[in-house]
Every structure is written in structure tokens, then in C-alpha cells.
N, C-alpha and C positions, 0 to 999 in steps of 0.2 A: 188505480190509486184514488182514494177518496180525496176530494178537494179540501182546501181551506175555505171556509165560508166567511165572506165579508158581509156583515149585517149593516145595512143602512137604516137607522131608526127613523128616518123621515121618508116621505112618499115620493121623492123625486127619482124616477128611474134613470134619468140622465146623470144625476149625481152618483148613483150606484155604478153605472157603466164607467164613469171616469175613475172612481175609486178602485174598481176591479182592475182597470188597465194599469194603474200605478202599482197596485199590489203584485201584479204579474211580473213586474220587473225584479221582484225579490223572491217570489215563491212560484213553483212550477205549475201547480194546478189550483186555480182559484175560481170560485163561484160566488155570485152576488145574490143577496136577498134584500128585497125592498119592503119596508113597512107601509103597505098601501093605505092603511087606515090613519096614518099620522099626517100632520101638516107637511108642506113641502120644505119647510125649514123650522127647526126647533129653536125658538127664541125666548121662551118663558119657562120658569120653574114648573108650571102646571103642565106644559107640553112635554117637558123632559120627564116628569113623573109618569105621564100617560104613555109616552114612548117606551119607558121601562116596562110597564105592565103589558103592553102589546107585544113587545119583543119576547118577554118571558113566557107568555102564553101561546106563542106561535108554534106550529108544527114545522120543524126544521129538518132539512135533509141530513143524512149521515155525513160526517165531516171529520177531518183530522184535527182541526183547530178552528176556533172562531175568533174573528176580529170584530169588535163592536165599534163601528166607525162613526160615532158621534162624540164630540169632545167632552161631554158630560158623563160619558161611560154609562148610559142608562141600562140597567138590568144586568150589569156584568157579574156582580156577586151572586145573584140568584141563578143566572145561567151557569156559572161555574159550579154551583152546588148541584145543579140538575144534570149537567152533561159530563160524559166520561172523557173529555178532551180538554186541552188548554183553552181558556177564554181570556182574551187580552183586550182591554179597552185602550183606545188611542190616546185618551187624555192621560191616563196613568203611565203609559209607555213613554209619552212625550216628556212627562215630568222626570221620569228616571233618566232619560237620555240627556235632558237639559241640565240636570243637577249633578251629573257625574263630576268627580274631581272637586266638589265643593264650589262649583261655578255659580255666580250670581245670574239668575235668569228671570224672565218675565214672559207674559203672554200678550200677544196682540190679536184682537178678535173683534167681531162685529156685534156680539150679543150682550149688550150692557145689562139686561135684566138677569142674565146668568152669571154676572160677576161674582156674587158670593159663593155660588156652588163651584165655580171654576177655582176660586181662591182656596176653598176647602180641599178640592181634589189635588191641587198643586202642593199644598202643604202636607197632605197625607202621603204623597208618593215622591216628592222631591226632597227627601230628608237629608240628602248629602250636600245640598246646595243652599243658597240664600235666595228665597223667593221674594221678588220685589213688587209683585202685584200684576194685575191685568190692566192693559192699556187698550181703550176702546176707540173704535172708529166713530166718525160723525156721520149720521144719516141712518135711514131705516135699513136694517139688514137685508130685507127682501129686495129693496130697490138696488142696493149695492150688488147683490148676487146676480141680478139681471143685467148688470152693466160691468163687464170685466175691467174696462179701463178705470172706471170710477172706483171699483173695488180695490184694484191694485194701488191707486193713488191714496185711498183712505187707509189701507193697511200699511203702506209705506210710511205714512205720517205717524201712525200708531207705533210702528217699529222704531222710528227716529225718536219718538218720545220715550220709549223704553230704553233705547240706547243712552239717551241723554240722562236718564235716571240711574244709569250704572249697569244696565244689563249686559252681560258678556255672552249670553245666548238668549234667543227669542223664539218662543213657540208661536207658530201661526195656528191659533186655536179654532178648529172647526173641520169636521169631515167635508162639508161642501167647499171648504177653502183649500183643499189639497192641491188643485191645479194652480191657484193663485200663489201658494207657498213656493212652488217650483219656479214660477215666473219672477217672483220677488228676490230669489236667492242672490242673483248677481247684482242687485241694485243697492245693497246695503253692506256695510263693512263689519257687521256682526253676524256670526254664524246663526242660521235659522234652523230650527228643529221642525221637521214635518211630521206631525203625529202619526199619519198613516204609514209612513216609511219606518218610523221608530217601532210601531207595532209589528209591521211585517218582518223587520229584522229580529225582533224578539221571538216571533213564531218560528222563523227559520232556524234560530239557534236552539229552540226547544225541540224541534222535530228532527234536526240533524240532516244528513245528506238525503236527497230524494231517492 
């Protein structure tokens, strides 16, 4: 059986391994692909655009479906036009999952410079819900990612801010934040949407039984 390909648009092989491990909880055969020419974390619009170009020009293995595992969904539309299989971005999948039933939702994330592009993506795909905005952590994203305890504390505060603004669901926005999203789930009384899990479930539904 051909695998589902999890594309990591940044250059962290550690992040790729973590995302593949999470995806394998929902899909039977999964392979990771790391964008070795990108930065270790995508934090700016320029880096997001560059990642999209690199992903779309890459030679990829044969696959049943593709998950683009960066929250800005770099290159998703171009890959979908190029490949003969489903291509799902974790950002759009998270928006669809968060907005179902008309629920008020928000994003908690670390990349303040990507706020406008995150907001545009959420508004484009969370059409059934009321999007309240993106709530950012305090501190450099790279430093937070290197310190799981500090990352969890910063994301929890962003989630609390989103909850206090009226969010009924909160997306933890970022492929590299997938493990943090799992750790945070029991710590807050608002349902959290894990983008990688949302995308994995969409792919499973599209592909049907293994």
C-alpha cells in the first residue's frame, strides 16, 4: 500500500518524526518528508512563501494522499493541482473542524508575524463558525519551541485569553506545536483542535477503509 505523505515544510527532522508518529495514530501507513532547504521554523510571511515554492518544486514519492503540516498551508493549492491524490493542509482542516456547528473559535499560536495570513486562512475555511481571531504567545517562537515547559505555559495563556474572548473551540496553530497541543488538552476547559489530527481524520475519511 502506498503511504500517506506528511510534508513538513520546515527543515526540522525531529518535527517531522513527531508529526508522523501522531499521524500514524489515525492512518495505517505514513511517511514523512522534510523540506531540508527551509528554516527550522516558519515564522514570517517571506519564509512561508519560500516554503510553498520549495514544497511545490520538490520531487515527492508516490502517495495515497498528502498532508501539508504547516499551519499556513504553504503550497497546498499548487500541490493539489499537480498531484492525482487528495492534498490537505492542516490549517484549513483545523478551521473546518473548529467551525462546525457554527461554533465560535480562535487560534492560539506563537508566530505573531503570520497573524494576517492565519486570519485569512481561518476566515476562508471556517465559514460555518464565528472566527474571533488569533491569540499570540509572548516570546520568540524559536526560544519557546526549544523549551517545552515555557512553550506550554505561553500557549496555555494564549488559550485562556482566547477563551475569555468567547472562544468555544481553540486551534493550537502550528505543525511544530502538535505535541504541545496534546499536552495542553487536559489543562483547559475549552475543546482544543489539533490541526494535524484534524487533517489526518479528513484524509482517513476520504480514503475509506485501509
